[in-house]
C-alpha positions in Angstrom: -2.4 -23.5 -44.5 -5.1 -21.2 -45.8 -7.1 -18.4 -44.1 -10.5 -17.4 -45.2 -11.4 -13.7 -45.2 -14.6 -12.0 -46.1 -14.0 -9.1 -48.5 -15.8 -6.8 -50.8 -16.5 -9.4 -53.5 -17.1 -12.4 -51.2 -14.9 -14.9 -49.6 -11.2 -14.6 -50.3 -8.7 -17.4 -49.6 -5.3 -16.2 -48.4 -2.8 -19.0 -48.9 0.8 -19.4 -48.4 1.0 -21.5 -51.6 2.1 -19.1 -54.4 0.4 -21.2 -57.1 -2.9 -21.2 -55.3 -2.6 -17.4 -54.6 -2.0 -16.8 -58.3 -5.2 -18.6 -59.2 -7.1 -16.7 -56.5 -5.8 -13.4 -57.9 -6.8 -14.3 -61.4 -10.3 -15.4 -60.4 -10.9 -12.4 -58.1 -9.6 -10.1 -60.9 -12.0 -11.7 -63.4 -14.9 -11.2 -61.0 -14.0 -7.6 -60.5 -13.6 -7.0 -64.2 -16.9 -8.6 -65.0 -18.7 -6.8 -62.2 -17.2 -3.5 -63.4 -18.2 -4.1 -66.9 -21.8 -5.1 -65.9 -22.4 -2.0 -63.8 -20.4 0.4 -66.0 -17.7 1.1 -63.4 -14.5 1.6 -65.4 -12.3 1.8 -62.3 -13.5 -1.6 -61.0 -13.0 -3.1 -64.4 -9.4 -1.8 -64.6 -8.7 -3.0 -61.1 -9.9 -6.5 -62.2 -7.6 -6.5 -65.2 -4.7 -5.4 -63.0 -5.4 -8.1 -60.5 -5.5 -10.7 -63.2 -2.2 -9.5 -64.6 -0.7 -9.7 -61.1 -1.9 -13.3 -60.9 -0.6 -14.1 -64.3 2.8 -12.7 -63.3 2.9 -14.7 -60.1 2.0 -17.8 -62.0 4.8 -17.2 -64.5 7.2 -16.7 -61.7 6.2 -20.1 -60.2 6.5 -21.8 -63.5 10.1 -20.5 -63.8 10.9 -21.6 -60.3 9.6 -25.1 -61.2 11.8 -25.3 -64.3 14.9 -24.7 -62.1 13.8 -27.2 -59.4 14.1 -30.1 -61.8 
């Protein structure tokens, strides 16, 4: 089940599925980083990199869980 929310950078999908959530975080982070770089906002750029890292960590966690499922 997914919920659609409207946020600062457009539509955000909030999902219970961790793999989907990691992809959403990575994509949202990339948008923030690019927007920050485009307008010269270092804080937004840093937030984007941090959000991408959070998505990467969530994705790594899911991959580890998948290894132990099989």
